[in-house]
KOLVEXLUM-635909 format. One line per 3 residues: number of its first residue (from 1); for each residue x, z, y of N, C-alpha, C, CB. Coordinates in nm, 2 decimals, always signed. Glycine has a CB too. Layout:
N
NUM	X/Z/Y/X/Z/Y/X/Z/Y/X/Z/Y; ...
***
This chain:
207
1	+3.58/+2.74/+5.16/+3.55/+2.75/+5.05/+3.43/+2.83/+5.01/+3.64/+2.80/+4.99; +3.43/+2.96/+5.11/+3.30/+3.03/+5.08/+3.20/+3.02/+5.12/+3.30/+3.12/+5.09; +3.17/+2.92/+5.22/+3.07/+2.90/+5.26/+2.98/+2.80/+5.17/+3.09/+2.86/+5.38
4	+3.11/+2.71/+5.09/+3.06/+2.61/+5.00/+2.97/+2.65/+4.88/+3.18/+2.55/+4.96; +3.04/+2.74/+4.84/+2.99/+2.79/+4.69/+2.87/+2.80/+4.69/+3.04/+2.92/+4.63; +2.81/+2.88/+4.81/+2.67/+2.94/+4.75/+2.56/+2.83/+4.78/+2.62/+3.10/+4.82
7	+2.62/+2.73/+4.87/+2.53/+2.60/+4.87/+2.52/+2.53/+4.73/+2.59/+2.50/+4.98; +2.67/+2.51/+4.67/+2.66/+2.46/+4.56/+2.56/+2.53/+4.43/+2.79/+2.44/+4.53; +2.57/+2.67/+4.47/+2.49/+2.76/+4.37/+2.36/+2.71/+4.39/+2.49/+2.92/+4.41
10	+2.30/+2.69/+4.52/+2.17/+2.68/+4.52/+2.12/+2.53/+4.50/+2.14/+2.73/+4.63; +2.20/+2.43/+4.51/+2.18/+2.30/+4.46/+2.17/+2.30/+4.31/+2.28/+2.23/+4.49; +2.26/+2.36/+4.24/+2.26/+2.35/+4.09/+2.11/+2.41/+4.06/+2.41/+2.46/+4.00
13	+2.11/+2.55/+4.09/+1.98/+2.61/+4.09/+1.82/+2.53/+4.09/+1.99/+2.68/+4.21; +1.84/+2.47/+4.20/+1.73/+2.38/+4.20/+1.70/+2.25/+4.13/+1.72/+2.35/+4.30; +1.84/+2.20/+4.08/+1.84/+2.14/+3.96/+1.77/+2.15/+3.85/+1.93/+2.15/+3.92
16	+1.85/+2.28/+3.79/+1.75/+2.33/+3.69/+1.62/+2.37/+3.68/+1.79/+2.40/+3.66; +1.55/+2.43/+3.81/+1.43/+2.44/+3.80/+1.35/+2.31/+3.80/+1.40/+2.51/+3.88; +1.41/+2.19/+3.85/+1.35/+2.06/+3.82/+1.32/+2.02/+3.69/+1.41/+1.97/+3.87
19	+1.42/+2.05/+3.62/+1.43/+2.03/+3.49/+1.33/+2.10/+3.42/+1.55/+2.07/+3.46; +1.34/+2.23/+3.46/+1.24/+2.31/+3.36/+1.10/+2.26/+3.36/+1.24/+2.47/+3.39; +1.07/+2.19/+3.49/+0.88/+2.13/+3.50/+0.89/+2.02/+3.44/+0.78/+2.10/+3.68
22	+1.01/+1.94/+3.39/+0.99/+1.80/+3.33/+0.88/+1.83/+3.22/+1.14/+1.72/+3.26; +0.83/+1.73/+3.19/+0.75/+1.71/+3.04/+0.86/+1.73/+2.90/+0.66/+1.54/+3.04; +0.83/+1.76/+2.81/+0.92/+1.75/+2.69/+0.88/+1.61/+2.66/+0.89/+1.85/+2.57
25	+0.98/+1.55/+2.56/+0.98/+1.42/+2.52/+0.88/+1.45/+2.41/+1.12/+1.36/+2.48; +0.77/+1.35/+2.43/+0.71/+1.33/+2.31/+0.78/+1.26/+2.16/+0.59/+1.27/+2.36; +0.74/+1.36/+2.06/+0.79/+1.25/+1.93/+0.70/+1.18/+1.90/+0.84/+1.31/+1.79
28	+0.76/+1.08/+1.84/+0.67/+0.99/+1.76/+0.55/+1.01/+1.66/+0.74/+0.93/+1.69; +0.46/+0.96/+1.67/+0.34/+1.03/+1.57/+0.39/+0.95/+1.42/+0.15/+0.98/+1.64; +0.38/+1.05/+1.34/+0.40/+1.04/+1.20/+0.31/+0.96/+1.13/+0.40/+1.17/+1.15
31	+0.34/+0.82/+1.07/+0.26/+0.73/+1.04/+0.23/+0.78/+0.86/+0.33/+0.57/+1.09; +0.08/+0.85/+0.84/+0.06/+0.87/+0.71/+0.07/+0.76/+0.61/-0.06/+0.92/+0.71; +0.11/+0.80/+0.49/+0.12/+0.71/+0.38/-0.01/+0.73/+0.27/+0.27/+0.74/+0.31
34	-0.07/+0.64/+0.24/-0.21/+0.66/+0.19/-0.23/+0.55/+0.07/-0.34/+0.64/+0.31; -0.29/+0.59/-0.02/-0.35/+0.47/-0.10/-0.47/+0.40/-0.06/-0.38/+0.52/-0.22; -0.46/+0.26/-0.09/-0.57/+0.17/-0.03/-0.70/+0.22/-0.07/-0.55/+0.02/-0.08
37	-0.71/+0.26/-0.18/-0.85/+0.31/-0.22/-0.89/+0.41/-0.16/-0.86/+0.35/-0.34; -0.82/+0.50/-0.11/-0.83/+0.64/-0.04/-0.89/+0.57/+0.12/-0.65/+0.74/-0.03; -0.79/+0.46/+0.14/-0.86/+0.40/+0.29/-1.01/+0.35/+0.29/-0.77/+0.25/+0.35
40	-1.03/+0.26/+0.13/-1.16/+0.22/+0.14/-1.27/+0.33/+0.12/-1.18/+0.12/+0.03; -1.23/+0.43/+0.06/-1.33/+0.55/+0.03/-1.36/+0.63/+0.16/-1.27/+0.67/-0.09; -1.26/+0.70/+0.26/-1.27/+0.71/+0.39/-1.27/+0.66/+0.50/-1.23/+0.75/+0.41
43	-1.32/+0.54/+0.52/-1.28/+0.42/+0.60/-1.29/+0.48/+0.72/-1.36/+0.29/+0.59; -1.41/+0.55/+0.76/-1.41/+0.61/+0.91/-1.33/+0.70/+0.95/-1.53/+0.66/+0.95; -1.27/+0.79/+0.88/-1.14/+0.84/+0.90/-1.02/+0.78/+0.95/-1.12/+0.88/+0.79
46	-1.01/+0.65/+0.90/-0.87/+0.60/+0.93/-0.90/+0.47/+1.03/-0.78/+0.55/+0.78; -1.01/+0.46/+1.10/-1.06/+0.34/+1.20/-0.96/+0.35/+1.32/-1.24/+0.37/+1.25; -0.89/+0.26/+1.34/-0.83/+0.26/+1.45/-0.67/+0.33/+1.45/-0.92/+0.33/+1.54
49	-0.63/+0.37/+1.32/-0.52/+0.43/+1.29/-0.40/+0.35/+1.22/-0.55/+0.51/+1.21; -0.27/+0.37/+1.26/-0.19/+0.30/+1.17/-0.17/+0.37/+1.04/-0.06/+0.26/+1.24; -0.12/+0.30/+0.95/-0.11/+0.37/+0.85/-0.02/+0.28/+0.74/-0.25/+0.41/+0.81
52	+0.04/+0.36/+0.67/+0.13/+0.28/+0.57/+0.08/+0.29/+0.41/+0.28/+0.35/+0.57; +0.08/+0.20/+0.33/+0.03/+0.19/+0.18/+0.12/+0.09/+0.10/-0.11/+0.14/+0.18; +0.11/+0.09/-0.03/+0.18/-0.03/-0.10/+0.06/-0.11/-0.19/+0.32/+0.04/-0.21
55	+0.09/-0.23/-0.16/-0.03/-0.32/-0.21/+0.04/-0.40/-0.31/-0.11/-0.41/-0.09; -0.05/-0.44/-0.42/-0.04/-0.55/-0.51/-0.10/-0.69/-0.47/-0.11/-0.49/-0.64; -0.04/-0.78/-0.47/-0.08/-0.91/-0.42/-0.19/-0.97/-0.53/+0.06/-1.01/-0.40
58	-0.32/-0.99/-0.47/-0.37/-1.10/-0.58/-0.39/-1.25/-0.54/-0.51/-1.06/-0.62; -0.41/-1.26/-0.42/-0.40/-1.41/-0.37/-0.41/-1.43/-0.25/-0.50/-1.51/-0.42; -0.37/-1.54/-0.16/-0.40/-1.59/-0.02/-0.55/-1.62/-0.03/-0.32/-1.73/+0.02
61	-0.62/-1.59/+0.05/-0.76/-1.65/+0.07/-0.77/-1.78/+0.14/-0.84/-1.57/+0.14; -0.84/-1.87/+0.10/-0.84/-2.02/+0.15/-0.93/-1.99/+0.28/-0.91/-2.15/+0.03; -1.04/-1.93/+0.26/-1.16/-1.93/+0.34/-1.24/-1.80/+0.34/-1.25/-2.03/+0.30
64	-1.31/-1.73/+0.44/-1.34/-1.62/+0.48/-1.44/-1.63/+0.58/-1.25/-1.56/+0.51; -1.55/-1.56/+0.56/-1.62/-1.53/+0.69/-1.59/-1.42/+0.79/-1.74/-1.51/+0.65; -1.54/-1.44/+0.91/-1.53/-1.35/+1.00/-1.62/-1.27/+1.05/-1.48/-1.38/+1.07
67	-1.74/-1.32/+1.06/-1.86/-1.24/+1.11/-1.82/-1.20/+1.25/-1.90/-1.12/+1.02; -1.84/-1.09/+1.31/-1.85/-1.01/+1.45/-1.67/-0.98/+1.45/-1.98/-0.85/+1.43; -1.59/-1.01/+1.37/-1.48/-0.94/+1.38/-1.37/-1.02/+1.43/-1.44/-0.87/+1.26
70	-1.24/-1.00/+1.48/-1.13/-1.06/+1.54/-1.09/-1.16/+1.45/-1.03/-0.97/+1.58; -1.11/-1.13/+1.29/-1.02/-1.20/+1.22/-1.08/-1.33/+1.19/-0.98/-1.13/+1.11; -1.08/-1.42/+1.29/-1.09/-1.60/+1.25/-1.01/-1.65/+1.18/-1.08/-1.69/+1.36
73	-1.03/-1.76/+1.10/-0.96/-1.81/+1.00/-0.85/-1.92/+1.09/-1.06/-1.88/+0.89; -0.88/-1.95/+1.24/-0.76/-2.01/+1.32/-0.65/-1.90/+1.32/-0.79/-2.05/+1.47; -0.67/-1.77/+1.32/-0.59/-1.67/+1.43/-0.53/-1.59/+1.32/-0.70/-1.57/+1.57
76	-0.55/-1.58/+1.21/-0.55/-1.51/+1.09/-0.54/-1.55/+0.94/-0.64/-1.46/+1.09; -0.47/-1.51/+0.86/-0.44/-1.53/+0.72/-0.49/-1.43/+0.64/-0.30/-1.55/+0.69; -0.57/-1.44/+0.54/-0.66/-1.33/+0.47/-0.58/-1.31/+0.31/-0.85/-1.40/+0.45
79	-0.62/-1.21/+0.27/-0.54/-1.17/+0.16/-0.62/-1.08/+0.05/-0.41/-1.09/+0.20; -0.60/-1.12/-0.05/-0.69/-1.04/-0.14/-0.60/-0.95/-0.24/-0.79/-1.15/-0.23; -0.61/-0.81/-0.22/-0.49/-0.75/-0.30/-0.56/-0.61/-0.37/-0.35/-0.70/-0.19
82	-0.45/-0.55/-0.46/-0.50/-0.43/-0.53/-0.43/-0.31/-0.46/-0.47/-0.43/-0.70; -0.50/-0.19/-0.47/-0.42/-0.07/-0.44/-0.31/-0.04/-0.53/-0.49/+0.04/-0.43; -0.21/+0.03/-0.49/-0.12/+0.04/-0.60/-0.15/+0.13/-0.72/-0.01/+0.08/-0.54
85	-0.26/+0.20/-0.68/-0.28/+0.31/-0.81/-0.38/+0.24/-0.91/-0.36/+0.48/-0.76; -0.39/+0.09/-0.86/-0.47/+0.04/-0.97/-0.39/+0.00/-1.11/-0.54/-0.10/-0.91; -0.44/+0.03/-1.24/-0.37/-0.02/-1.34/-0.45/-0.17/-1.38/-0.36/+0.08/-1.46
88	-0.39/-0.25/-1.38/-0.43/-0.40/-1.37/-0.48/-0.46/-1.51/-0.30/-0.49/-1.33; -0.45/-0.34/-1.63/-0.48/-0.42/-1.75/-0.62/-0.33/-1.79/-0.35/-0.42/-1.87; -0.67/-0.27/-1.69/-0.82/-0.20/-1.70/-0.90/-0.30/-1.62/-0.84/-0.04/-1.63
91	-1.01/-0.36/-1.70/-1.09/-0.43/-1.64/-1.15/-0.41/-1.49/-1.16/-0.43/-1.72; -1.18/-0.27/-1.50/-1.25/-0.22/-1.38/-1.13/-0.22/-1.27/-1.32/-0.07/-1.40; -1.04/-0.20/-1.29/-0.92/-0.21/-1.20/-0.93/-0.35/-1.14/-0.77/-0.17/-1.28
94	-0.88/-0.45/-1.24/-0.88/-0.55/-1.20/-0.95/-0.64/-1.11/-0.87/-0.57/-1.28; -1.08/-0.60/-1.14/-1.19/-0.67/-1.05/-1.24/-0.59/-0.93/-1.31/-0.69/-1.13; -1.15/-0.48/-0.91/-1.17/-0.39/-0.79/-1.05/-0.44/-0.66/-1.16/-0.20/-0.84
97	-1.07/-0.55/-0.61/-0.97/-0.61/-0.51/-1.03/-0.57/-0.40/-0.93/-0.76/-0.52; -0.97/-0.56/-0.28/-0.96/-0.54/-0.14/-0.93/-0.67/-0.08/-0.86/-0.44/-0.10; -1.06/-0.75/-0.04/-1.05/-0.85/+0.04/-1.02/-0.90/+0.18/-1.11/-0.88/+0.02
100	-1.01/-0.78/+0.25/-1.03/-0.76/+0.42/-0.86/-0.73/+0.45/-1.17/-0.58/+0.48; -0.77/-0.76/+0.39/-0.65/-0.77/+0.46/-0.55/-0.88/+0.53/-0.60/-0.72/+0.38; -0.51/-0.86/+0.64/-0.52/-0.97/+0.74/-0.37/-0.98/+0.77/-0.60/-0.93/+0.87
103	-0.28/-1.09/+0.81/-0.18/-1.11/+0.90/-0.19/-1.22/+1.01/-0.05/-1.13/+0.83; -0.16/-1.17/+1.12/-0.19/-1.29/+1.24/-0.09/-1.43/+1.20/-0.11/-1.22/+1.42; -0.13/-1.51/+1.22/-0.09/-1.65/+1.15/+0.06/-1.68/+1.25/-0.23/-1.81/+1.18
106	+0.16/-1.70/+1.23/+0.28/-1.72/+1.30/+0.36/-1.57/+1.30/+0.25/-1.79/+1.45; +0.31/-1.47/+1.26/+0.39/-1.34/+1.27/+0.47/-1.33/+1.15/+0.29/-1.20/+1.28; +0.56/-1.26/+1.14/+0.67/-1.19/+1.04/+0.57/-1.17/+0.91/+0.73/-1.02/+1.10
109	+0.50/-1.08/+0.91/+0.40/-1.04/+0.82/+0.37/-1.16/+0.75/+0.27/-0.98/+0.89; +0.31/-1.26/+0.80/+0.24/-1.38/+0.76/+0.33/-1.45/+0.70/+0.16/-1.45/+0.87; +0.47/-1.47/+0.75/+0.56/-1.57/+0.71/+0.61/-1.49/+0.59/+0.67/-1.62/+0.83
112	+0.65/-1.38/+0.56/+0.68/-1.29/+0.46/+0.59/-1.32/+0.34/+0.67/-1.16/+0.52; +0.46/-1.33/+0.38/+0.37/-1.35/+0.24/+0.34/-1.50/+0.20/+0.20/-1.27/+0.26; +0.38/-1.59/+0.27/+0.37/-1.73/+0.22/+0.43/-1.73/+0.06/+0.47/-1.85/+0.34
115	+0.35/-1.82/-0.02/+0.38/-1.83/-0.14/+0.41/-1.75/-0.23/+0.45/-1.88/-0.14; +0.40/-1.63/-0.19/+0.44/-1.49/-0.29/+0.34/-1.51/-0.39/+0.42/-1.31/-0.22; +0.39/-1.47/-0.54/+0.32/-1.45/-0.68/+0.25/-1.37/-0.66/+0.38/-1.43/-0.79
118	+0.12/-1.37/-0.76/+0.03/-1.27/-0.80/+0.12/-1.12/-0.86/-0.07/-1.34/-0.92; +0.07/-1.03/-0.84/+0.14/-0.91/-0.88/+0.23/-0.86/-0.81/+0.19/-0.92/-0.99; +0.29/-0.95/-0.70/+0.42/-0.87/-0.64/+0.36/-0.77/-0.54/+0.53/-0.97/-0.57
121	+0.45/-0.69/-0.51/+0.43/-0.56/-0.42/+0.47/-0.54/-0.32/+0.48/-0.47/-0.45; +0.41/-0.50/-0.22/+0.48/-0.49/-0.08/+0.42/-0.36/-0.03/+0.45/-0.62/+0.02; +0.53/-0.27/+0.05/+0.51/-0.18/+0.12/+0.48/-0.21/+0.26/+0.60/-0.12/+0.11
124	+0.37/-0.17/+0.32/+0.31/-0.23/+0.44/+0.31/-0.14/+0.56/+0.18/-0.29/+0.41; +0.31/-0.16/+0.70/+0.26/-0.07/+0.79/+0.15/-0.18/+0.88/+0.40/+0.01/+0.90; +0.03/-0.09/+0.87/-0.10/-0.15/+0.89/-0.18/-0.11/+0.98/-0.17/-0.14/+0.80
127	-0.27/-0.12/+1.04/-0.36/-0.07/+1.12/-0.51/-0.12/+1.09/-0.31/-0.10/+1.25; -0.62/+0.00/+1.04/-0.79/-0.04/+1.04/-0.81/-0.08/+1.21/-0.91/+0.11/+0.98; -0.84/-0.21/+1.19/-0.92/-0.26/+1.28/-1.06/-0.24/+1.32/-0.90/-0.36/+1.26
130	-1.12/-0.27/+1.19/-1.26/-0.23/+1.22/-1.34/-0.22/+1.05/-1.35/-0.36/+1.33; -1.44/-0.19/+1.08/-1.51/-0.15/+0.96/-1.66/-0.24/+0.96/-1.53/+0.03/+0.96; -1.65/-0.34/+0.88/-1.78/-0.43/+0.84/-1.81/-0.44/+0.69/-1.76/-0.59/+0.90
133	-1.96/-0.44/+0.65/-2.00/-0.45/+0.54/-1.94/-0.37/+0.42/-1.98/-0.58/+0.54; -1.93/-0.26/+0.50/-1.88/-0.13/+0.44/-1.74/-0.13/+0.37/-1.97/-0.09/+0.34; -1.62/-0.20/+0.42/-1.51/-0.23/+0.41/-1.43/-0.23/+0.55/-1.52/-0.33/+0.34
136	-1.30/-0.17/+0.52/-1.20/-0.15/+0.62/-1.14/-0.28/+0.65/-1.10/-0.04/+0.58; -1.14/-0.34/+0.76/-1.07/-0.47/+0.78/-0.93/-0.45/+0.85/-1.16/-0.58/+0.89; -0.82/-0.47/+0.79/-0.68/-0.41/+0.78/-0.59/-0.52/+0.85/-0.63/-0.38/+0.63
139	-0.52/-0.52/+0.97/-0.43/-0.59/+1.02/-0.31/-0.55/+0.94/-0.42/-0.57/+1.16; -0.21/-0.64/+0.89/-0.06/-0.59/+0.87/+0.03/-0.62/+0.99/+0.01/-0.67/+0.73; +0.14/-0.51/+0.99/+0.19/-0.51/+1.11/+0.32/-0.55/+1.07/+0.16/-0.40/+1.19
142	+0.37/-0.48/+0.94/+0.51/-0.47/+0.90/+0.49/-0.50/+0.75/+0.58/-0.33/+0.95; +0.57/-0.58/+0.68/+0.58/-0.65/+0.50/+0.72/-0.61/+0.46/+0.57/-0.84/+0.47; +0.70/-0.51/+0.36/+0.84/-0.50/+0.31/+0.83/-0.52/+0.15/+0.90/-0.36/+0.35
145	+0.89/-0.64/+0.07/+0.89/-0.66/-0.04/+0.94/-0.56/-0.15/+0.95/-0.75/-0.03; +0.90/-0.52/-0.26/+0.93/-0.42/-0.36/+0.98/-0.50/-0.44/+0.82/-0.33/-0.41; +1.09/-0.45/-0.53/+1.12/-0.51/-0.67/+1.05/-0.51/-0.79/+1.20/-0.46/-0.70
148	+1.01/-0.38/-0.78/+0.91/-0.32/-0.90/+0.78/-0.36/-0.90/+0.91/-0.17/-0.90; +0.75/-0.44/-1.02/+0.59/-0.48/-1.00/+0.54/-0.52/-1.15/+0.55/-0.62/-0.88; +0.45/-0.54/-1.16/+0.37/-0.58/-1.27/+0.41/-0.71/-1.31/+0.24/-0.57/-1.25
151	+0.39/-0.77/-1.44/+0.40/-0.91/-1.47/+0.26/-0.94/-1.56/+0.54/-0.93/-1.55; +0.25/-1.08/-1.53/+0.14/-1.12/-1.64/+0.13/-1.04/-1.77/+0.16/-1.27/-1.69; +0.23/-1.06/-1.84/+0.27/-1.03/-1.94/+0.24/-0.85/-1.98/+0.39/-1.08/-1.93
154	+0.27/-0.79/-1.86/+0.21/-0.63/-1.87/+0.07/-0.65/-1.86/+0.27/-0.53/-1.74; +0.01/-0.70/-1.79/-0.13/-0.71/-1.77/-0.19/-0.73/-1.91/-0.16/-0.81/-1.67; -0.16/-0.88/-1.96/-0.20/-0.93/-2.10/-0.21/-0.83/-2.22/-0.09/-1.02/-2.15
157	-0.07/-0.77/-2.22/-0.05/-0.69/-2.37/-0.11/-0.54/-2.32/+0.15/-0.67/-2.43; -0.10/-0.51/-2.19/-0.20/-0.39/-2.17/-0.34/-0.37/-2.19/-0.20/-0.36/-2.05; -0.41/-0.48/-2.18/-0.56/-0.52/-2.17/-0.59/-0.53/-2.36/-0.59/-0.70/-2.07
160	-0.50/-0.61/-2.39/-0.51/-0.59/-2.56/-0.49/-0.42/-2.61/-0.38/-0.68/-2.64; -0.39/-0.39/-2.57/-0.36/-0.25/-2.61/-0.48/-0.13/-2.60/-0.26/-0.21/-2.52; -0.54/-0.15/-2.49/-0.68/-0.08/-2.45/-0.78/-0.13/-2.53/-0.72/-0.12/-2.29
163	-0.81/-0.25/-2.55/-0.90/-0.29/-2.67/-0.88/-0.25/-2.80/-0.90/-0.43/-2.69; -0.77/-0.24/-2.86/-0.72/-0.21/-2.99/-0.73/-0.05/-2.99/-0.57/-0.26/-3.01; -0.71/+0.03/-2.88/-0.73/+0.16/-2.88/-0.89/+0.18/-2.92/-0.69/+0.22/-2.75
166	-0.95/+0.12/-2.83/-1.10/+0.13/-2.86/-1.16/+0.11/-2.97/-1.17/+0.05/-2.79; -1.06/+0.03/-3.06/-1.14/-0.01/-3.18/-1.07/+0.11/-3.30/-1.11/-0.20/-3.23; -0.96/+0.20/-3.24/-0.92/+0.28/-3.34/-0.78/+0.20/-3.40/-1.05/+0.30/-3.46
169	-0.74/+0.09/-3.35/-0.62/+0.03/-3.42/-0.49/+0.10/-3.33/-0.63/-0.14/-3.41; -0.47/+0.19/-3.35/-0.35/+0.24/-3.26/-0.20/+0.18/-3.31/-0.34/+0.42/-3.28; -0.22/+0.17/-3.42/-0.03/+0.09/-3.48/-0.06/-0.03/-3.40/+0.01/+0.04/-3.69
172	-0.14/-0.10/-3.42/-0.15/-0.25/-3.33/-0.14/-0.24/-3.19/-0.28/-0.33/-3.34; -0.21/-0.11/-3.12/-0.19/-0.08/-2.97/-0.05/-0.05/-2.95/-0.28/+0.05/-2.93; +0.02/+0.00/-3.00/+0.11/+0.08/-2.96/+0.23/-0.04/-3.00/+0.11/+0.23/-3.04
175	+0.21/-0.14/-3.06/+0.32/-0.25/-3.04/+0.29/-0.33/-2.91/+0.32/-0.35/-3.16; +0.13/-0.34/-2.86/+0.11/-0.42/-2.74/+0.17/-0.33/-2.63/-0.03/-0.45/-2.72; +0.15/-0.19/-2.65/+0.22/-0.14/-2.52/+0.36/-0.13/-2.51/+0.17/-0.03/-2.49
178	+0.43/-0.15/-2.61/+0.58/-0.14/-2.60/+0.62/-0.29/-2.52/+0.66/-0.12/-2.77; +0.54/-0.42/-2.54/+0.56/-0.54/-2.49/+0.51/-0.51/-2.34/+0.49/-0.66/-2.57; +0.41/-0.44/-2.32/+0.37/-0.43/-2.17/+0.47/-0.37/-2.09/+0.25/-0.36/-2.14
181	+0.54/-0.23/-2.15/+0.64/-0.22/-2.05/+0.78/-0.28/-2.04/+0.67/-0.10/-2.05; +0.78/-0.40/-2.11/+0.92/-0.46/-2.08/+0.91/-0.54/-1.90/+0.95/-0.60/-2.24; +1.02/-0.52/-1.85/+1.04/-0.54/-1.75/+1.06/-0.43/-1.63/+0.96/-0.61/-1.75
184	+1.07/-0.48/-1.51/+1.09/-0.38/-1.40/+0.95/-0.30/-1.34/+1.17/-0.46/-1.27; +0.91/-0.22/-1.40/+0.76/-0.20/-1.37/+0.77/-0.07/-1.26/+0.66/-0.16/-1.53; +0.66/-0.03/-1.19/+0.64/+0.06/-1.08/+0.62/+0.20/-1.17/+0.49/+0.01/-0.99
187	+0.69/+0.28/-1.14/+0.69/+0.44/-1.20/+0.56/+0.48/-1.24/+0.74/+0.55/-1.10; +0.46/+0.46/-1.16/+0.33/+0.55/-1.17/+0.26/+0.45/-1.33/+0.21/+0.54/-0.98; +0.30/+0.30/-1.32/+0.22/+0.23/-1.42/+0.29/+0.23/-1.53/+0.18/+0.10/-1.38
190	+0.43/+0.25/-1.53/+0.55/+0.27/-1.66/+0.47/+0.39/-1.70/+0.74/+0.31/-1.62; +0.45/+0.53/-1.64/+0.41/+0.63/-1.68/+0.28/+0.61/-1.77/+0.41/+0.72/-1.58; +0.21/+0.57/-1.67/+0.06/+0.57/-1.78/+0.07/+0.44/-1.88/-0.11/+0.54/-1.67
193	+0.15/+0.37/-1.90/+0.18/+0.30/-2.02/+0.22/+0.37/-2.10/+0.24/+0.20/-2.02; +0.34/+0.47/-2.07/+0.36/+0.55/-2.16/+0.31/+0.65/-2.24/+0.43/+0.58/-2.14; +0.22/+0.70/-2.13/+0.13/+0.81/-2.17/+0.00/+0.76/-2.27/+0.06/+0.88/-2.04
196	+0.01/+0.63/-2.26/-0.09/+0.52/-2.39/-0.02/+0.52/-2.50/-0.11/+0.34/-2.36; +0.11/+0.51/-2.50/+0.19/+0.52/-2.61/+0.20/+0.67/-2.67/+0.33/+0.48/-2.57; +0.22/+0.75/-2.61/+0.20/+0.88/-2.68/+0.06/+0.93/-2.75/+0.23/+0.98/-2.58
199	-0.04/+0.86/-2.67/-0.18/+0.91/-2.72/-0.19/+0.82/-2.88/-0.33/+0.84/-2.58; -0.12/+0.71/-2.88/-0.15/+0.63/-3.00/-0.06/+0.66/-3.13/-0.14/+0.48/-2.97; +0.06/+0.74/-3.08/+0.15/+0.78/-3.19/+0.07/+0.96/-3.27/+0.34/+0.79/-3.10
202	+0.00/+1.00/-3.12/-0.07/+1.14/-3.18/-0.19/+1.09/-3.28/-0.13/+1.24/-3.05; -0.26/+0.97/-3.27/-0.36/+0.94/-3.31/-0.30/+0.89/-3.46/-0.44/+0.83/-3.20; -0.20/+0.80/-3.46/-0.13/+0.77/-3.60/-0.10/+0.89/-3.67/+0.00/+0.70/-3.59
205	-0.03/+0.97/-3.61/+0.02/+1.11/-3.72/-0.13/+1.19/-3.77/+0.13/+1.25/-3.61; -0.23/+1.14/-3.70/-0.32/+1.23/-3.77/-0.39/+1.17/-3.89/-0.42/+1.28/-3.67; -0.38/+1.04/-3.88/-0.42/+0.94/-3.99/-0.36/+0.98/-4.12/-0.38/+0.79/-3.95
***
């Protein structure tokens, strides 16, 4: 027994020393969540990196020019989308689409986006594959549908409200804004419409 015990201690000590030299387990890198407009603005910063963002679907694209990128029509489906920060009742935001979002044909993201309606929202994981014609070309890796979304009615009534506010018809604009807030809206969009309502009320009180 006395001769075995020192040997066992030596074995355990050697094992502990070997473990101390092993490299630490690497933590998985955190994938940043960014707004799509920010990616378009700082495109070089995000090149080759995985990102998360929320997008509002505008449409599937039937045709596009792949140029020298990997995103050929046979291998990928393209989408035109809006950033989640876009208030689509503003004409400038409405026309500011991002037409360089892609999903590989046959992939789960591509199947999840088939026959989806305009204005539907999705939280996605993606990677910026390249920059061409001053736009980031982005491939979708994961797609998760979200319940909160704008509706056609929100966009129409919101646009009317903005126009009426520009003409100083704040009472009429207030009614349009109340209609625009119907439904299950994203929090940011609902807060902005609420801000416009308060602006209308403040102007009505001053009259």
